N, C-alpha and C positions, 0 to 999 in steps of 0.2 A: 253408619248407624249411631255413632257418637258414644260418649261415655256411659249414658244410660243403658245402652245395649250391652256394653262390657260388664257393667254391674249385674245386669239381668242374667247374662250367660253364666257368670260366676255363681250367682245365687242358686241357679237351677242345678248346680252340681252338688249332690248331697254330701260329698266329701269335703266341700269347702266350708270353712268357718268364717262367716261374714261379721264384721263389726255391726253394732246395732244400727248406726246411721245408714250404712249401705243397705242393710236388710230393709230398713224403712223406705229407702228409695226404690227398691225393687217392688215392694208392696204398693207403693204409690203409683208406679207404672202399671201394675196389674189393675188397680182400681180405676185408673184413668181409662184403660182399655174397656173395662166393664161399663163405665159411665157413657162412653161413646156408643155402647150397645143399648143405652136407655135404661140401665139398672142403677138403683140407689139403695142406701142403707135400709130404708123403711119399706121397701117393696116386698110384698108377699109373693113368693115365687109360685109358678105353676106346679101343683102337686098331682096332676092327673097322671094315671098310670095306664099302661097297655092292658087290654083284656087278656083272659087266659089263652084264648086261641091265638092271639097275636104274639104272646110270649112263646108259645109252642112253635109258631112260625119263625120267630127270631132265633130260637135255639137250633132249629133245623138249618137255617141259613148259615149259622156259625158253628155247625156240628164239630168240625175239626178243632177249632179253638176251644169249644166247650169241653170236648173229650180230653184234651191235653191239660187244660187249666184246672179241671175238677180235682184230680188227686193232688196237684200242687197247692190249690187253695186249702185242702184239708191239712196238708203239712204245715202251711203257713198259719192256719188257725190254731194248730196245736202249739206253735211257737209263741203265739201271743195270747195264750189261754187265760192268763191272769190280768190282762189289760182292759177287760170289758169292751173290746173292740169288735168290729164286724169286718169281714173280708168281702170285697165286692169285685165282680167281673163285669166290664162294660163292653159294648161294641165300639167301633171307631168314632161314633158320634157322641159317646158318653152316656148311652142308654144302658141302665143297669140290667144285666141278664140273669145274674145269679148272686146270692149272698149266703154267707156262713157267719154265725156268731152266737154268742151266749144269749139266752132268752131275755135277761134283764136289759141288755143294751139294745137288742133287736127292737124291743118295744119303744125305747127312746128314739132309735134311728128312724122308725116309721113316722114319728112325729114331725120329722123334717124331711120325710119322703126318701130316706136312704133305703130303698127297697126295689126289688125287681119291677121293671116296667116303667120306671121314672127316668127322665132325661136330666143329666147333670152337665150339659155343655156350658160353656161360658156365657153364651147368649141366653141361656135359660136360667142359670143359677149364679151368674157373675163369677167373681174370683172364688174358685174352689179347686182342690187338688186335682180332681178328675178332669174338669173342663180345661183348667190351665195347663196341666200336663199334656193333654191332647193338642191344645192350641200351639204349644211350644215344642211338642215332640221331645220332652225331656222329663226326667224324674223331678217331681215337685212336692214340696211340703207346704201346706197352708195351715197355720196354727191360730186357733182362737179368733181374736179380733182382726186377723189378716183376711178373713172372709169379708166380702163387701156387704153381704146381706146380714143384718143383725140376727136373724133367726138361726143362722148357721154358726154363730160364734161360740156355741157350746162345744164345737168339734175341733179335733186336730186330725188332719188327713194326710196320708203319705201315699203318693200314687206314681206309678211308672207306666208310660205307654208301652203297648206290646207291638213290636215291629215284626211284620211278616217276613217270610223267607226271601222275598225279592225287594225288601226295603219299604214295603207299604205299611201304612198305619192300619192295624186291624182291631185294636181294642185297648183296654187299660186294666191294670190290677191295682186295687186300692185297699188300704186299711184305714178305717175311720173309727174314732173313739172319742170319749169325753176328753176335753183338753187337759183336765187335771191328771189324767192317766198317761199323758204323752211320755214315750220313752225314745231316746235317741237311736237305739238299735233298730227300731221299726223300719225306718227308711231303707237301711241296708238289707233287711230281710225281704222287703218288697222287691228291691232291685234283684236280689239273688233268685227269688221265686219267678220273677218275670223272665230272667235269663233262662231258667229251666224250661219254661213254656216255649220261649223262642227257639231254643235249641231242638226241642222235640218236634216243633212244627217244621223246622228246617230239615231235619232228618226225614220226616214223613214226606215232605214235598219233593225231596231228591232221593227217595228210597231206591230208585233204579239208576242213579248216577254213580260215577266214581267219586267217592268222598275221601278227602284227606283231613284227618283230625290231627292237629299238631300243637306243639308248644316247645319253648326252649328248655323248660324244666320237665323231666319225665314224670315226676310225681303229680303234675297238674294235668296230664292227659286223662281224659275221662271225667274231668271235673267241669264246673261251670266256667272255668277260665280258659278252656281249650279253644283254639281257633278251628273252624270247619270251612272248607272250600269244596264246592261241588263242581265237577268237570263232566263234559260230555265225552263220547268215545274218541274224539279227536284231540282231547286235551284242552278244549276251550272252556273258560270259566263260565259257569252258569250263575253262580251266586256265592256269597260268603257271609258268615255271621259277623256281628260287630266285633267280637274278639279277634277274628282273623284279620279284619281291616286294621285294627290297632297293632297287632303283631307284625303285619306286613308294611306298616307305615303309610297306609293309604288314607288320606283325609279328604274332606269335602264331599262331593256327590258320591254316594255309595255305588252308583251305577258305573263309576270308573273301573270297578273291579272286573266288569265283563269285557273290558278291552284287553285283559290279560289272558295268558294261557299257562298251562303247566310248565312249559319251557321258560316263559318269561318270568314266572314267579320262582320256580325251584330248579331251573336249568336241567330238566329231565323230561323225556316224553313218556307217553302212556305205556308202551310195551316195556321200556326199561324200568319204569316204576313198578309195574306189576311183576316183572322178573325179580327185581330186588326184594319185593314183598315176599316172594317164595310161597311155599306151602305151609310153613309152620306158624304163620300169623305173627311173626316177630315184629318189633318196632323197626321202622326204617329211618335211617339218618338222612336228612335233607339239608341243603344249604340255600340260603337266599342269595340274591345277586351281590349283596354287600358282604358276603362271606359268613354271615351269622349262621351258626349250626342250630338245627331243630331236630326234634324227634317226632315221628309221625306214626299214626295207625291208619292203615288203608282199608276202606270198606267198599266192596263192590258186589252187586247182586246180579250182574250179567244183563241188565236191562239196557235199552236204548242202543243196541248194537255193540255193547261193550264186549260181548263174547268174541267178536271178530278181532279185538285188540289184545285178548288175553292169551298168553303163551299156553300151549297144550298142557304143560306140566303144572300150571297154576290153577288152584281151585277158586271157585267163586264163593262168596259168602262174607260174613262179617268177622273181623278179628276181635270183636269185643268179647272178653272172657266172661264166662259164667261165674257166679259167686254163690257161696253157700246160703247167703241170706236173701238171694234174689235181687235183681236190679230194679231200678225205677222203671225202666222200659218194660220189664216183665209185668209190673203192676199196672202200668198204663194199658198194655195190651189186653190184660184180663178185664180191666174196667171198660174198655171200649167194646167188649163183647164179640171180638173177632173169633169166629168159629174155626179154630185150628187145633190140631192134635197137640197134646202136652209135650213139649220138648224134653229131651233127656236131661237138660239142666234144671228142671223143676225141683224145688226143695223136697226132701223126703223127711219122714219122721225122724230118721237117724240124724239128719242135719240139724234138727231143732233140739236134740238132746245135748245140752251143754253143761250138764252136771248138777242142775238144780233138782232137788227131790220132787217138788210139786210138778215140774214139767215132766219129769220121768214118769210120774203117776198118770198124767194125762196121756202120754204116749203109750203107756201100758194098756190103758183102757181101749184106745183106738186100735191097737194091734190085735186085741182079742176079738174085735168086731170086723176086722179086715176081711174083705171078700163077701160081705153081706151088704145089701143095699139098704142100710139103715139110715134114716134121716138123723142129722146131728145138729144140736144147738151148742154153739160155743159162747160161753159167758166170759165177761172180763171187762175191765175198764177200757176206755178209749186209749188206743195206742199200744196195747199189750201184744199185738201180733196175731190177731184173730184171722185176718185174711191170709197171712203166711201159713198158718196152721191149716186153713181150708185148702190151700194149694197142695200142701203135703198129703192131706187125706185123699184128695183127688189123684195125685200122682202115684199113690200106692193102691188105688182101687182098680177094679176090673174095667172101669170107664176111662182109664188114663189115656187111651188113644183118642178119646172124644174131647170135645171142647170144655174148657173151664170158663164160665161166664159169670162175671161179678157185677152187682149193682148195689150202690150205697143208697139205701132208702132215706137216709138222713140228709145227704148232701144235695139231692135233687129237689127242686121245687115241686110242691104237690101237683101243680098243673102239668108237670112233665113225667111224673112217675108212671102214670097209666100208659101213656104212649110208649115210653121206654121199655116197660116190662111186657106189655101185651102186644105191642105193635099196632099198626093201623094200615088201612087200605088207602089207595089213591083217592083223593077227594074227600077223605073222612072229615077234614076240617080245612079252613083257610090256611094255605101255606104248606099243606101236606105234600111231601116230595112225590115226584112221579114214580109210579110203581109201588108206592107205600114203603113201609118199613116192617120187617118181620118181628121186631121186639126181642128182648133178651131171653125170654122163655123158649122161643122157637130156635134161637141161635144156640141154646144149650142142649138141643135135642141130641140124645145119644151120649151126653156127658153130664156135667155137674153144674147146677145153678147155685151160686153163692149169694145169699141175700144178707148183706151187711146191715146192721142196725135195723133189724126186722121190727123192733119195738116202735120205730118211727113211721111205720107204714100206716096210712090212713085206714080207718075201719072199712070204708067202702071197698078199698082194694084188697083188704084182708078177705072179704067175702069172695071176691073174684079169684084170688089165689087159692082159697080152699077148694073151690070148684075144679080148678086145674089139677090139684093134687088128688082129688077124689075120682075125677072122670078121665084124667089124662088127655084133655083136649084144651085148646086155646081158641078163643074167639077174638081176633083183633078188632080194634075200633073201626066201625064202618063196614065190617065184613058180615056176610050172611051165612058163611060156611065155616064150621069148626074144623080145626086142624089137629090131628093127633100129635102127641109129644111124649117122649120118654126121657125123663130126667131124674137124677138124684138131687135132693135139696140139702144144702148146708146153710144154716142160719147163724147169725152172730148178733149179740146185743150187749150193751152195758147197762141196760135197764132191768128192773125186776119185773119180769113178765107175769108172775103170779100176782103181784100187787096190782099190776095194770088190769088183769082179769077181774079182780075184786072191784075195781073202780069202773069197769065196763069199757076200758080203753083197748083191750085186746081180746079177740074172740077165743073163748075156751076151746071150741072144737078145733080151731086152727092150731092152738098150742099143742094139743094132744096128737094132732096129725104130724106135727113137726118133731115132737119129743120122742125120738127113738133112743138117742143117747145124748146126755148132757155132760159137758166137760167145762171146767172153769180154768182160765189162764190166770196165774197170779200176777199181781201188780209188780212193777219193777222193784219197788222199795221192799217187797217181800222176798225177792229172789237172792240166791247166794252166789250166782254165777256172773256178776256184773263185769268182772275183769275179762272173762272169756267172751262175753257179748261185745265188749269194747274192742277187743282184738278182731273179732269177726267183722264188726261194722267198719272199722278202719281199713281192713283188708279189702272189703267189698268196695270201698270208696277209693281204692288205690293209695291208701296211706299206711301200708303195712310197715313202712320204715319209721313212722312217727313214734316218738316216745312220749309217755305221760308222766308228769312229775308226781311223786308220792302224795303231795298235798292235794292234788286233784282227785286221786283215788279216794282220799279221805273225805273230801268235800262231796264226791259222788255217793259215798256210802251213807253220809248224813242227810242227803237231800231227799225230799219226799216224792219227786218225780210225778207231778200231776198228769203229764202227757206220756209217761211210761217210755217204752222202747222207741216210739216215734219221736218223742222229744229228745231222747238221748242221741238218736241218729242225726237229727237236724242240728243239735248242739255240736256234735263231733264234726259234722260237715263244715260248719262255720269255723270252728276252732282250728280244723286242719288247714283251711285257707289262710287264717291269720298266722298260723305257725309255719308257713311254708319256708320262711328264711332260716328259722332256727331248728326246725324238725322236732321241736319240743312243745307239747301242749302244757302250759302252766296256768296258774290262776289268772294271769293277765288275759288269756285267751277265752276265759269263761264270761258269760253275761253277768253283769253285776247283780241282777235280780236273783240269780241262783245263790250267790253269796249272802244276799240280804234275807233269803228265805231259809237259810240253814237252821235257825233256831226252832223252826216250826215242828220238826219231828226228829226223833233219833232213829237208830238202826232197827229198833224193834217195832217201829211203826206206831208207837204209843205217843200221846201228846207230850211235847218236849217242854220241860221245865228247867231252864238252864240254871246252873249254880255259878258262882263267881268264876270258878275255874273254866267252865265252858264259855262264858262270855269273853274271858281273856283269850281263849283259843280262837273264837270267832273274830275278835279284833285282830289277832295275828294273821288269820287267813286273809282278811281284807287288806291289812297292811302289806302282806306279802304280794298281793295282786298289784297294789299301787307301786311297791318297790320294783317289781319286775317290769311294769310298764315304764317307769321312769328310767330304768337301766336301758331298756330297749330304745328309748327316745332321748338318750344323752341328757337326762335331767330336765327336759323341756316339759313344763307343767301342762301347757295347752295341748301339746301333742299327746301326752299320756292320758289326759282327760278325754280327748277325742277317741283314743284307742279303747278306753274302758267304757265309753258311752256315758260319762258323768260330767258334772260341772267342775270347774277349777276349784271352787270352794270345797267340794267333796274331797279332792286330792289334799288340799291344805288341812282339812279336818283329820284325814287319815294320818297325816304326818305329825300331828300334835302328840306330845307324850300322853300316855294314859294317866288319868287322875289317880 
């Protein structure tokens, strides 16, 4: 393939820092490929989009991907909240299926057709992050003028292909925004988010197989960096995630892993492994053929004949521990609408009482109404934990043995909300699945329906929801017979519903039907229990042994937290991975934009007006982050700049004496 190929492979690695000349060579190769497809700078691309019914059909075809990607996209959107960007999910062709973003940039994005229903393959749009990442099956950044079509040069796009459980290309996750708002951390966030989706798809695909989750470092088990291998009842390898291939030293064609077995990889057979696993769910020590020691968590659900291989004294089930804050898998299960009884590990109101007076007041109100089927509205900014509170309300209600079903009215395209909520009959529209779909309302029968961001529900659907609540019946799309339903409804929103009613954007009769009890969750910047929250979050992520430097706590107390607890959780997840060698989260492990935003607000949540002493303190915080990064990288300016996600000039400026 020659030197050009070597340069291309290096450039597509987001961790690689390429000299300008080499990067230019990579872009030239991309553009040459686009020109061979008949594309040029001045060409106006095809902006045609799929119809509403075709989008519904597309979502049905990729339901599993859509279900697992949706909550991850929400987390990613919170992480890039201040970058004026949009998060996009595509299918394997580059056809956009779903988007999340701020209103201001969404309008600009639509001008270049960055919206659901539009194809962004290379043969349609030329060199662009989505199409190029899918063509090369590698994470790809395309910045500004690197787009071959001049109309797209306002953008900077970071994209990762999504690889299915068996190594197949199934879609892509992309963050696109104005090129002037580009941030070097974005690519890594997209990579991490993609890995979250891939791992969950892998676990779902092999839910009935014997799965070994492993890593050489115990603190990385349960994180995005763990390896996962699925085996059948005879110990033959079914598949492995990309981390497993890397940890096992298997390169080239990923199908090579299926030539292996439990014995060839870990020198142990199925009965012995399950015997070693025991009944306590403890970690198991394994060894590779080369003698390297690993720690593993074994998960088995007795499917595919595995019960025959399991010793009588060994229980089936997952070793994954429950956490006070609830796991990502719990959230995904609730959002998927699976109608199952609430497990004993569901969060309770007591779990959420972490010492903050405002939270204690909310819990007190909810306890006073416990045992009564009162509809509840939870108010609060995005990311304050509204869904977690809804889970706790359900788990302490008389309906706790029934299903808890959640739907986010803001994250679903308007074309999909109706079918997701009310269901549909077979043949209701083109692409409708055989036997139809019951919809989230019917899935919640006998339990709790949680409508997150109810303020984003279209008016037409508000009318249909009101009828369901009044008459306790549901009429799916295409159906002629109504179906009875028994549900309790919990709603949440960050919007001012009363103001929306005044503007005619929210039905007054629906508001008063939902308004049995209204509680408000405080923003994170208003809470007094941030240290307790941090300890809980780190423990839930398997990072209970991590320490946090005092200056980090000080920075956290000064920060205004626009994404609230969700932002804190994501920030700690990233920081914990960066701190895995030192076990200490310092300023160097924090994103630079947090440090840059510190002057915006003080602890009292009032507008911040720094005096000279405060400015000196902020300079010290930033200098401390730079010093820590330089120390970790033995004084290497380039390496420290990459670790902090800044340019080398920023490092040099931080090292200059204060005027």
